[in-house]
N, C-alpha and C positions, 0 to 999 in steps of 0.2 A: 762780444759775450753775450750779448740781449739777442744778437740771431738765434747762435745755438740754443739759447731756453726758447727760444720761438718752433726753431724746427725739431726740438726733443716733444716738446708740447704737442706741435703740430701731429706726431708722430704717437704719441700718448693717446688722444683725440681718436686716431682713426683707431688703431687698437680696442680702443676701450668701444669703439661703435661697432665695428666686428664683432666682439664678446658680446655685445650686446644683441646682436643681430643671430649671431648662432645661440643664445643661450634662448632667444624667441622660440625660437625653430624647435628647438628639442624640448622648449615645453608643448609649442602644438602639436608636436608629433604625441607627445605624454596621454595629450588630452582628444588623442582621434577614437571616433564609436569604438573602434574595436579592442583597442586599450582599455578603454575606461568600462568595458563589460570584463574583458579576463581581469582589470583588478578587483573589480564588485565578486565575480565567482571564485576568488582564491579568497577574499574575505570572509566570505559567507563557507569555506571550506569543501567546495566543491571543485574544484578547478586545481589541479596538485601533478606534479608530473609527467604535463601534457595529455592528461588523458581527454582534455577536451579541446578540440581546436575550432577559433571563433574565425570566421572572415564573414563582412560587410561589403556586398556590394549593392550602389544606390538606396533603397530602404530597406534590405533584405537583410536578414541577420544568418547565415547558416551555423549551425551546432553540428559538428559530429566529434566522431568518436566514443569509447566504453565505458560505461558506467557500471557501478556494482549493482544497482536496484532500480525498478521502473519508478520507484518514489523517487531519487535520486535524479533522474530522467526528466521527471517532472517537474520537481525544482530547481533543476536549472534552466529552462522554458520559462519559469517561472521569474527566476530573478533576473536574466534577462529582460524581461516584460520590464521590469522595475526600473533598472535605468533605459532601455529603450525603449520609452511608450511609443514613439512613431514609427515605430518599426515593425517589417512583416518576419515574424521567427521561422524559419525553416529548422522544425528539428529532426534531424537525422542520426542522433545520440542512438545507439544500440547498448544490450544489458548483456553483460558477460556471463557467459555459460561454460560451467568446467564440467561438462559433459557428467554430471552424475547420475545415477540410474535413477530409471523415471520411479521406481518405486522408493526407492530416498526420500526424493523430491515432494513427492504425493505424502507421505508420513510426516516432513518436515512441516508442509503446510498445514495439513491437518492436528497436529500438534499445536503449529500455534493458535490455527481456528480454536481448539479445545478451550487454550489459555487465555482466552481475551476475556475480559473479564467481560465485555455484554452479550457475551453468545452464553445463552439461556438452555433452562429444559423444555423452552418452549419453541427452540428453534433447531433445523436439522440440515449440516450438511458434509456432504462427501465430495472426495476431491480427488480428481482424475490428472494424470502428468504426462506426457508424451514430449519429449526433447525439449525440454522449457518451457512447454503450452501448459497452464493449468486450467481444465475445466472445476467448478465450483457448481456442484448441483444442490437443491434440497429447496426448505423453505424457512425463512422467516415471519415473525409475527409481528415486528413492526415495519414501517414502509423505507426508514432508514436502512436495515438491518443486512440487506447484501449490499450497499455501498459505505457499512462501517468495516465487513470483511473481506470489501474487496484493495478497500485502504491496507488492513494490518498484511494481507497478499503479499501488497506492490512491494513491501519493504524487505521481503527476502531475498536472498542472493540466487541468483539461476533463475527465478522467474522471469520469464523475457516477456510473456504473453497472458493476459487472463479470461477466458473465456467464463463471465458469469450469468449462469443460468438460475439465479437463487431468485426464489416465489416471496411473493408476499402472499402471503393466507391470512384471511380476515374473518376472525372466528371470537365465541364469548370468553371473554377475561373469567369469569364465574364458572362454565365449563373446567376451563383452564386448570382454574385452583381447586378446583372440586377432581378433578383426576389426579392433579400433582398431588393433595392433604390423602387420596384413596392408596396410593401406592406409597408413595412416602413414609406414611406414617405407620402402615402394615410393619410387623415385625419382623419381614422376609426382604423388605427393602430398606428399611431402617438404618443401618448402617450404609449405604447408600449412598442417603440425603448427604453427609456428609464431606463427599468426596470431590476432587477437584470438578471431576467430569464424571456424573451422573450416568450411569447406563443405561435407562428409560429416557427416551425425549419423549414429549407430547405435544402432537400438532393439532393444532383445531382449528377445523375449516367449515366457517360456518358452524351445524349442527354437529360434524362428523369429527370423533378422534379417530389419529395416524399414532400409535405406535413405535416408536424408533430404537434403536440403541443397540446395544450387546447384552447376553445375560450368558452365564455357565451353565445353564440346567435348563431343558425343556418344561419342566416344571414350574421356573420361575417366571421364564415367557407366558408360560396360559396365564399363570395365577396375576401378572398384571394383566392382561387382555381382561379378565374375569373380574379384577378389584373396580377398573375404569368403568365395565359397565354396568355395574348393579349400584358404582354409587357416583355416578353423573348422569346429567341432562340429556347426555349426547345420545339424540337417536343411531349412531351408527359405529360399531369399532373396529377399525383394519388394523391388527396386529401384524407389523411385517418388524419385529424385535428377531436379530440371531442370534443364534446357540452358539457362542463359540467355547469349546471344550479344550 
């Protein structure tokens, strides 16, 4: 009887050891760099439906797949770096493009910029789009305006690449506010001052003012130029306002 008990006990011990080995192997598999990275991306809401393929070779992590925006692509790389600090990241992720017309994409981007809280009447940015590549042109009155606007555009779907040509222009705040008061306190433009996107933008570069924007009458364009010329200390006024009827 004791012999049978010893045999049974031995069998159970062998079985327990095998189960422990399997458990340890499974645990080891779960904590591989690839699994760790994938779980982290899932937790951050970046990996779903196998949209990102993660592979690890030596000390290099390669990311492949398709994301919704440039911002998502950058965030994926950032989050991988957070959990794989000693690895090189090869980011081969692409941005999905739904073949929208260039005019539609350009309008979408322009509307998003116009509604950006830090885009003011002292900045002027225009947008061109060509098969997913967006070109930003214009001027910003603060050193970080170009970077802020790029961040906004990176969150827009179908934007695959950004050519940021926005320039920082240094000018007198005093002249800026002189021109703004002269134009938007005038009865002809007073109503426009309360619009989400005022029609006349004032770009001050040194002692010069460039007026940009869109108005509905030639008389309004000319009047904006006169107001800026006779009510500011600017030495030159360039009136680039477009008349759209």
